[in-house]
C-alpha positions as YAML, in Angstrom:
chain: A
units: angstrom
residues:
- id: 1
  name: MET
  ca: [21.78, 62.31, 26.95]
- id: 2
  name: ASN
  ca: [19.24, 63.93, 29.26]
- id: 3
  name: GLU
  ca: [16.48, 61.95, 27.54]
- id: 4
  name: MET
  ca: [18.34, 58.69, 28.25]
- id: 5
  name: LYS
  ca: [18.75, 59.64, 31.90]
- id: 6
  name: ALA
  ca: [15.07, 60.57, 32.11]
- id: 7
  name: ILE
  ca: [14.08, 57.22, 30.60]
- id: 8
  name: LEU
  ca: [16.40, 55.35, 32.97]
- id: 9
  name: ASP
  ca: [14.94, 57.27, 35.93]
- id: 10
  name: ILE
  ca: [11.42, 56.33, 34.83]
- id: 11
  name: LEU
  ca: [12.42, 52.69, 34.43]
- id: 12
  name: LEU
  ca: [14.04, 52.68, 37.86]
- id: 13
  name: ASP
  ca: [10.90, 54.21, 39.39]
- id: 14
  name: LEU
  ca: [8.78, 51.56, 37.68]
- id: 15
  name: LYS
  ca: [11.08, 48.80, 38.90]
- id: 16
  name: ASN
  ca: [10.79, 50.10, 42.47]
- id: 17
  name: GLU
  ca: [7.00, 50.38, 42.22]
- id: 18
  name: ILE
  ca: [6.76, 46.84, 40.84]
- id: 19
  name: LYS
  ca: [8.95, 45.59, 43.68]
- id: 20
  name: GLU
  ca: [6.74, 47.35, 46.23]
- id: 21
  name: VAL
  ca: [3.56, 45.94, 44.67]
- id: 22
  name: LYS
  ca: [5.06, 42.44, 44.69]
- id: 23
  name: GLU
  ca: [6.02, 42.76, 48.36]
- id: 24
  name: ASN
  ca: [2.49, 43.97, 49.20]
- id: 25
  name: MET
  ca: [0.98, 41.06, 47.27]
- id: 26
  name: ASP
  ca: [3.30, 38.59, 49.02]
- id: 27
  name: ASN
  ca: [2.36, 40.03, 52.41]
- id: 28
  name: ARG
  ca: [-1.34, 39.87, 51.58]
- id: 29
  name: PHE
  ca: [-1.01, 36.30, 50.34]
- id: 30
  name: ASN
  ca: [0.77, 35.29, 53.55]
- id: 31
  name: GLN
  ca: [-1.93, 36.97, 55.60]
- id: 32
  name: VAL
  ca: [-4.67, 35.12, 53.69]
- id: 33
  name: GLU
  ca: [-2.76, 31.86, 54.04]
- id: 34
  name: ARG
  ca: [-2.49, 32.33, 57.83]
- id: 35
  name: ARG
  ca: [-6.20, 33.06, 58.08]
- id: 36
  name: PHE
  ca: [-6.98, 29.98, 56.02]
- id: 37
  name: ASP
  ca: [-4.79, 27.84, 58.31]
- id: 38
  name: GLU
  ca: [-6.52, 29.30, 61.38]
- id: 39
  name: ALA
  ca: [-9.94, 28.57, 59.86]
- id: 40
  name: ASN
  ca: [-8.87, 24.98, 59.15]
- id: 41
  name: LYS
  ca: [-7.75, 24.56, 62.77]
- id: 42
  name: ARG
  ca: [-11.09, 25.91, 64.02]
- id: 43
  name: PHE
  ca: [-12.92, 23.58, 61.65]
- id: 44
  name: ASP
  ca: [-10.89, 20.61, 62.92]
- id: 45
  name: ARG
  ca: [-11.74, 21.50, 66.54]
- id: 46
  name: ILE
  ca: [-15.44, 21.82, 65.69]
- id: 47
  name: GLU
  ca: [-15.37, 18.54, 63.78]
- id: 48
  name: THR
  ca: [-13.73, 16.81, 66.75]
- id: 49
  name: SER
  ca: [-16.37, 18.24, 69.10]
- id: 50
  name: VAL
  ca: [-19.23, 17.18, 66.83]
- id: 51
  name: ASN
  ca: [-17.78, 13.68, 66.49]
- id: 52
  name: GLY
  ca: [-17.47, 13.46, 70.28]
- id: 53
  name: ILE
  ca: [-21.08, 14.54, 70.74]
- id: 54
  name: TYR
  ca: [-22.19, 12.06, 68.07]
- id: 55
  name: ASP
  ca: [-20.33, 9.26, 69.88]
- id: 56
  name: GLN
  ca: [-21.95, 10.23, 73.20]
- id: 57
  name: VAL
  ca: [-25.42, 10.28, 71.64]
- id: 58
  name: ALA
  ca: [-24.80, 6.91, 70.00]
- id: 59
  name: ALA
  ca: [-23.60, 5.39, 73.28]
- id: 60
  name: THR
  ca: [-26.57, 6.81, 75.18]
- id: 61
  name: THR
  ca: [-28.98, 5.59, 72.52]
- id: 62
  name: GLU
  ca: [-27.46, 2.13, 72.72]
- id: 63
  name: ARG
  ca: [-27.77, 2.07, 76.53]
- id: 64
  name: VAL
  ca: [-31.40, 3.19, 76.35]
- id: 65
  name: TYR
  ca: [-32.14, 0.56, 73.72]
- id: 66
  name: ASN
  ca: [-30.47, -2.12, 75.85]
- id: 67
  name: LEU
  ca: [-32.49, -1.05, 78.91]
- id: 68
  name: GLU
  ca: [-35.74, -1.08, 76.94]
- id: 69
  name: THR
  ca: [-35.12, -4.53, 75.47]
- id: 70
  name: LYS
  ca: [-34.34, -6.20, 78.79]
...
């Protein structure tokens, strides 16, 4: 009977360790997911800035071209 109790105690310990590992993995995954979302937001802001600069350069180039061809 003591052997059964010992085995059950070991299984319970393993179950608790597995649960803890799963929680740690879930937390880590959520942390990585948040960082990925933040990186995507930064990328979107940079992309918007670059597109704005490109539009300004294109407009300036067009104005210069129009002035030179007059």
